[in-house]
C-alpha positions in Angstrom: 56.6 -19.1 10.2 54.1 -18.0 12.8 53.8 -14.5 11.2 53.1 -16.1 7.8 50.4 -18.3 9.4 48.9 -15.3 11.2 48.9 -13.3 8.0 47.2 -16.1 6.1 44.5 -16.3 8.8 43.9 -12.6 8.6 43.6 -12.7 4.8 41.2 -15.7 5.0 39.0 -13.9 7.6 38.9 -10.7 5.5 37.9 -12.7 2.3 35.2 -14.4 4.3 33.8 -11.2 5.6 34.0 -9.3 2.3 30.7 -10.6 0.8 28.9 -9.6 4.0 30.5 -6.2 4.0 29.5 -5.6 0.4 26.0 -6.7 1.0 25.7 -4.5 4.1 26.5 -1.4 2.0 23.3 -1.8 0.0 19.9 -2.5 1.5 18.0 -4.7 -0.9 14.3 -5.1 -1.0 12.0 -7.3 -3.2 8.3 -6.7 -3.3 5.2 -8.2 -5.0 2.0 -6.2 -5.5 -1.4 -7.3 -7.1 -1.7 -4.6 -9.7 0.3 -2.2 -11.8 2.8 0.4 -10.4 0.7 3.1 -12.1 -2.7 1.9 -10.9 -3.3 5.2 -9.1 -4.2 3.2 -6.0 -2.9 0.4 -3.8 0.1 -0.9 -5.8 1.3 2.5 -6.9 1.3 3.6 -3.2 3.9 1.1 -2.1 5.9 1.6 -5.3 6.0 5.3 -4.7 7.0 4.6 -1.1 10.0 2.5 -2.2 11.0 5.2 -4.7 10.9 7.8 -1.9 13.1 5.6 0.3 15.5 5.2 -2.6 15.6 9.0 -3.2 16.3 9.5 0.5 19.0 6.9 0.9 20.5 7.1 -2.6 20.6 4.4 -5.3 24.0 3.3 -4.1 22.6 2.4 -0.7 19.1 1.2 -1.5 17.9 -1.0 -4.3 14.7 -2.9 -4.9 13.0 -5.4 -7.3 9.3 -5.0 -7.8 7.0 -7.6 -9.4 3.6 -6.0 -10.1 0.5 -7.6 -11.5 0.7 -10.6 -9.2 -2.9 -10.7 -8.0 -2.9 -14.5 -8.3 -1.5 -15.7 -4.9 0.3 -18.7 -6.4 2.2 -16.5 -8.8 3.2 -14.2 -5.9 4.2 -17.2 -3.8 6.7 -18.4 -6.4 8.5 -15.0 -6.5 8.4 -14.6 -2.7 9.9 -18.1 -2.2 12.7 -17.5 -4.8 13.6 -14.2 -3.2 13.7 -15.6 0.4 15.7 -18.6 -0.7 18.3 -16.5 -2.6 19.5 -14.8 0.6 20.1 -11.6 -1.5 17.4 -9.4 0.1 17.3 -7.7 3.4 13.5 -7.4 3.2 10.8 -9.2 1.3 7.5 -7.4 1.0 4.1 -9.0 0.1 1.8 -6.0 -0.6 -1.6 -7.4 -0.4 -3.8 -8.9 2.3 -4.4 -12.0 0.1 -0.7 -13.0 0.6 -0.9 -13.5 4.4 -0.9 -17.3 4.4 2.1 -17.3 2.1 4.1 -14.9 4.3 3.2 -17.0 7.4 4.5 -20.2 5.7 7.7 -18.7 4.2 8.6 -16.7 7.3 8.6 -19.9 9.4 10.7 -21.6 6.8 13.2 -18.8 6.4 13.6 -17.4 9.9 16.7 -15.3 8.9 14.8 -13.4 6.3 12.7 -10.4 7.2 9.2 -10.2 5.7 6.6 -7.4 5.6 3.1 -7.6 4.5 -0.2 -5.6 4.5 -2.6 -4.3 4.9 -3.0 -6.2 8.2 -1.8 -6.1 11.8 -1.0 -9.8 12.2 2.7 -10.8 12.5 1.6 -14.4 13.1 3.7 -14.3 16.3 6.8 -14.5 14.2 10.0 -12.5 15.0 10.8 -12.0 11.3 7.4 -10.6 10.1 6.4 -6.9 10.1 2.8 -6.1 9.4 1.4 -2.8 8.2 -2.0 -1.2 7.6 -3.5 2.2 7.1 -6.1 4.0 9.2 -8.0 4.8 6.0 -11.1 5.8 7.9 -9.3 9.0 9.0 -8.8 10.5 5.5 -12.1 8.8 4.5 -13.8 10.9 7.2 -12.2 14.1 6.0 -13.4 13.3 2.4 -16.8 12.5 3.7 -17.2 15.7 5.6 -16.3 17.8 2.5 -18.5 15.7 0.3 -21.5 16.2 2.6 -21.0 19.9 2.4 -20.5 20.0 -1.4 -23.4 17.8 -2.6 -26.3 19.6 -4.3 -28.4 16.6 -5.0 -28.0 15.1 -1.5 -27.1 11.8 -3.1 -23.5 10.4 -2.9 -22.3 7.1 -4.4 -19.5 4.8 -3.1 -17.9 2.0 -5.2 -16.1 -0.3 -2.8 -14.1 -3.4 -3.8 -14.3 -6.1 -1.1 -15.5 -5.3 2.4 -12.2 -5.9 4.1 -9.1 -4.1 5.4 -8.3 -0.5 4.6 -11.0 -0.6 1.9 -13.8 -1.1 4.4 -12.1 1.4 6.8 -12.1 4.1 4.1 -15.8 3.5 3.1 -16.9 3.5 6.8 -15.0 6.7 7.5 -16.4 8.4 4.4 -19.9 7.5 5.3 -19.4 8.7 8.9 -18.0 12.0 7.6 -20.9 12.6 5.3 -23.3 11.9 8.3 -21.4 14.4 10.4 -21.6 17.3 8.0 -24.9 16.5 6.2 -27.2 14.1 8.1 -29.8 14.5 5.4 -27.6 13.2 2.6 -28.1 9.7 1.2 -24.9 7.7 0.8 -25.4 4.6 -1.4 -22.6 2.1 -1.0 -22.0 -0.8 -3.4 -19.2 -3.4 -2.9 -18.5 -5.1 -6.3 -16.5 -8.0 -4.6 -13.4 -7.3 -6.7 -10.4 -5.1 -6.4 -9.7 -5.1 -10.1 -12.9 -5.5 -12.1 -13.0 -2.1 -13.9 -16.1 -2.9 -16.0 -18.1 -3.9 -13.0 -16.9 -0.8 -11.0 -17.9 1.4 -14.0 -21.4 -0.2 -14.1 -21.8 0.5 -10.4 -20.7 4.1 -10.8 -23.2 4.5 -13.7 -26.0 3.2 -11.5 -25.0 5.7 -8.8 -25.2 8.6 -11.3 -28.6 7.3 -12.6 -29.9 7.4 -9.0 -29.0 11.1 -8.6 -25.5 11.0 -7.2 -23.5 14.1 -7.9 -20.4 12.9 -5.9 -18.6 9.6 -6.2 -15.8 7.9 -4.3 -14.2 4.5 -4.1 -11.0 2.6 -3.4 -8.7 0.0 -5.1 -7.3 -0.2 -8.6 -10.7 -0.5 -10.2 -11.5 3.1 -9.5 -10.3 4.3 -12.9 -13.7 3.3 -14.2 -15.8 5.3 -11.7 -13.4 8.3 -12.1 -14.2 8.3 -15.8 -17.9 8.2 -15.1 -17.7 11.1 -12.6 -15.8 13.2 -15.2 -18.2 12.4 -18.0 -21.3 13.3 -15.9 -20.1 16.4 -14.2 -19.9 14.7 -10.8 -17.1 15.3 -8.2 -14.6 12.6 -7.3 -12.9 11.9 -3.9 -10.1 9.4 -3.8 -7.8 7.4 -1.6 -4.5 5.5 -1.6 -2.8 7.6 -4.3 -3.5 10.9 -6.0 -5.9 10.5 -8.9 -6.1 14.3 -9.5 -4.6 14.2 -13.0 -7.0 11.5 -14.2 -10.0 13.0 -12.5 -9.4 16.5 -14.0 -12.1 18.9 -13.1 -14.0 16.2 -11.2 -11.1 16.0 -8.6 -11.7 17.4 -5.1 -9.7 15.6 -2.4 -7.4 12.6 -2.0 -6.0 10.6 0.9 -2.4 9.6 0.1 -0.7 6.5 1.6 2.9 7.4 2.3 4.4 4.0 3.1 7.9 5.4 3.2 7.0 6.6 6.7 6.9 3.1 8.1 9.4 1.6 5.6 12.1 3.9 7.1 11.5 2.4 10.5 11.4 -1.1 9.3 14.7 -0.7 7.5 16.3 0.9 10.6 15.0 -2.0 12.7 16.5 -4.6 10.3 19.8 -2.8 10.2 19.8 -2.9 14.1 19.1 -6.7 13.9 15.3 -6.6 14.5 13.8 -8.7 11.7 10.1 -8.3 12.6 7.6 -8.9 15.3 6.1 -5.4 15.0 3.0 -3.9 13.3 2.6 -0.4 11.9 -0.4 1.8 11.1 -0.3 4.9 8.8 -2.2 7.8 10.3 -2.7 11.5 9.7 -0.9 12.1 13.0 2.3 10.2 12.0 2.4 11.6 8.5 1.7 8.2 6.9 -1.5 9.6 5.6 -1.6 12.9 3.8 -4.5 14.9 2.3 -4.2 16.4 -1.1 -6.8 18.9 -2.4 -7.4 19.8 -6.0 -6.6 23.4 -6.9 
């Protein structure tokens, strides 16, 4: 009788543990991003990072759901809340600085769910939030030094989105790099106050060309417009976040690549060890999170 009761208890415990065991076998991530996975910029960089993690761990051990095109914060908030409430994901990622307030609210509401967001360094003092950013000024400086050496007209145009985060870091680093290699060069910087307005970015690039620029650069998903303008006018293009070499063609010179898998690997390891957050990460050239690609 006692043996039967003991056996029943063991079976009950095994059944209770089985869902957890099955879930532990697969690390599941859900992520929102403001633009398309093929934007050649910010959203593609995190998507490529997740694909790199999946290739490293294997599809049987790592799975992710990705909702792109969620630039509107309210739309992203709906997805993030559903994922957090489901309990199905080991990590929920909000890839966009505009999502910070949503992450802060949800992380406090779901303390057992691990969140990551960027680009920013603020974990809101919460033990279940990872923050991440990129030292984009580093690759920006490299690009700027090369651009300063390459310009024939002595005029270089920069199309920036909004003067915040890694976008501002990149532009500031680029301008400093040009100043280091060619103090006589003029760098004209225009922020269009949008990450996604391709027509406005295109117009800004056209203005740069009209003002004598023979080199262009910029950051965020709206750069597809300026890249086209550079190609059409025989100017050179320097990029950041993702490789834009194929689109830029003969205009391509150098690109700073964000390799988010470098920090995602550490975040995943921490979560598996029971650390749900409370840390911030920065991609740098030194830690391999930033990589330079040069057109052949």
